C-alpha positions in Angstrom: 0.0 0.0 0.0 1.6 3.3 -1.1 2.1 6.0 1.5 1.2 9.7 0.6 3.2 12.5 2.0 1.1 15.6 2.8 1.1 18.6 5.2 -1.5 19.1 7.9 -4.1 21.5 6.8 -4.0 23.2 10.2 -0.3 23.2 11.5 1.5 22.2 8.3 3.3 19.3 10.0 4.5 16.6 7.6 2.1 13.6 7.5 2.3 10.2 6.0 -1.1 8.6 5.2 -2.2 5.4 3.5 -3.8 5.6 0.0 -7.2 4.4 1.2 -7.5 6.6 4.2 -10.5 9.1 4.0 -10.5 10.7 7.5 -8.0 11.0 10.3 -6.6 13.3 13.0 -3.2 15.0 12.8 -0.8 13.3 15.2 0.8 16.8 16.0 -2.2 19.1 16.6 -5.2 16.8 16.7 -7.1 18.5 13.9 -9.5 16.2 12.2 -9.1 16.1 8.4 -10.6 14.7 5.3 -8.5 13.4 2.4 -9.8 14.9 -0.8 -9.1 13.2 -4.2 -9.8 14.6 -7.6 -8.2 14.0 -11.0 -5.1 12.4 -9.5 -4.5 15.3 -7.0 -4.8 14.6 -3.3 -5.1 17.3 -0.6 -6.4 17.6 3.0 -9.2 19.7 4.3 -10.2 20.2 7.9 -13.4 18.4 8.9 -14.5 21.6 10.5 -14.2 23.4 7.1 -16.1 20.6 5.4 -18.9 20.8 8.1 -19.1 24.5 7.6 -19.6 24.1 3.9 -22.3 21.5 4.5 -23.9 23.8 7.1 -23.8 26.8 4.7 -25.6 24.7 2.0 -28.1 23.6 4.6 -28.6 27.2 5.7 -29.2 28.3 2.1 -31.7 25.5 1.5 -33.6 26.4 4.8 -33.6 30.1 3.8 -35.1 29.3 0.4 -37.9 27.2 2.0 -38.4 29.8 4.7 -38.8 32.6 2.1 -41.6 30.7 0.4 -43.3 30.2 3.7 -42.7 33.8 4.9 -44.0 35.3 1.7 -47.2 33.4 2.1 -47.5 34.4 5.8 -46.9 38.1 4.8 -49.6 38.0 2.2 -52.0 36.4 4.8 -51.2 39.0 7.4 -51.7 41.8 5.0 -55.0 40.2 3.9 -56.1 39.9 7.5 -55.2 43.6 8.1 -57.3 44.7 5.0 -60.2 42.5 6.1 -60.1 43.9 9.6 -60.1 47.5 8.4 -62.9 46.8 5.9 -65.2 45.1 8.4 -64.6 48.1 10.8 -65.7 50.5 8.1 -68.6 48.4 7.0 -70.8 48.7 10.1 -71.1 52.4 10.2 -71.6 52.5 6.5 -74.6 50.1 6.6 -76.2 52.1 9.5 -75.8 55.4 7.5 -77.4 53.8 4.5 -80.3 52.4 6.6 -80.7 55.8 8.3 -81.0 57.5 4.9 -83.6 55.0 3.7 -85.7 55.5 6.8 -85.4 59.2 6.5 -86.5 59.2 2.9 -89.4 56.8 3.5 -90.7 58.9 6.4 -90.5 62.1 4.3 -92.4 60.5 1.5 -95.0 59.1 4.0 -95.3 62.5 5.6 -95.8 64.3 2.3 -98.2 61.9 0.6 -99.8 59.6 3.3 -100.4 62.1 6.1 -102.8 64.2 3.9 -104.8 61.1 3.0 -105.0 60.3 6.7 -106.3 63.8 7.5 -109.0 63.6 4.8 -110.1 60.1 5.9 -110.1 61.2 9.6 -111.8 64.7 9.2 -113.5 64.4 5.9 -113.9 67.6 4.0 -113.6 69.7 7.0 -109.9 70.4 6.7 -108.7 73.8 7.9 -105.4 75.6 8.5 -104.6 73.7 11.7 -104.6 70.5 9.9 -102.1 71.9 7.4 -99.9 72.9 10.4 -100.0 69.2 11.6 -99.2 68.1 8.1 -96.2 70.4 7.8 -95.1 69.3 11.3 -95.3 65.7 10.2 -93.4 66.3 7.0 -90.6 68.0 8.9 -90.5 66.4 12.4 -91.3 62.9 11.3 -88.3 62.3 9.1 -86.0 64.1 11.5 -87.2 62.0 14.4 -86.7 58.8 12.3 -83.3 60.0 11.3 -82.3 60.7 14.8 -83.7 57.4 16.2 -81.2 55.3 14.2 -77.8 55.5 15.9 -74.6 55.0 14.0 -72.5 52.4 15.9 -69.0 53.6 16.9 -66.3 52.1 14.8 -65.0 48.9 16.2 -62.0 49.3 18.4 -59.5 47.6 16.1 -56.4 49.5 17.3 -55.1 46.6 19.4 -55.8 44.0 16.7 -54.1 46.4 14.1 -51.0 46.7 16.4 -50.8 42.9 16.7 -51.1 42.4 12.9 -48.6 45.2 12.2 -46.1 43.7 14.7 -46.6 40.4 13.0 -46.0 41.9 9.6 -42.8 43.7 10.8 -41.5 40.4 12.3 -42.2 38.6 9.0 -40.4 41.4 7.0 -37.4 41.1 9.3 -37.3 37.3 8.9 -37.5 37.7 5.1 -34.6 40.2 5.2 -32.4 37.8 7.3 -33.1 35.0 5.0 -32.3 37.1 1.9 -28.9 37.9 3.6 -28.2 34.3 3.8 -29.1 33.6 0.2 -27.1 36.7 -1.1 -24.0 35.8 0.8 -21.2 34.8 -1.5 -20.2 31.2 -1.5 -16.9 30.4 0.2 
């Protein structure tokens, strides 16, 4: 079995190793090393360096997978924020629309139905006092109907918005950290 003469990758001490040896520790400094062979050339590399290279590859793969997950989480969080804001704006908007419809219906009822009621109730004996009540019904009825419908206060979403914004900020930081790992030059 031929013996190879090499220098330690850590301390440069002269080493003699067997041709079939793949991994060993330097007898001078104790550094674990791997014997690399390619195209008839043989050299030594510290196990620690090889492990770092594997770790870097693993970190890159994990960062790629994390970016896919984080992009999805970011989209979900932004969608949740938009839905929260939309639902908070929706309640008062519905109440305002309902209030307007009731106002218009009571106005139409006061203008058209109240005179019919007066004629039916008092016959042909309508006089100025009846017109006063009619005008009062036309003005006061819709205003009273309008005022009776309360607009709910907007939902208190500040705390929920703070939570979602904090989550979005954390996801964006995680994305930035993973991009740093992916953009690091290979060593």
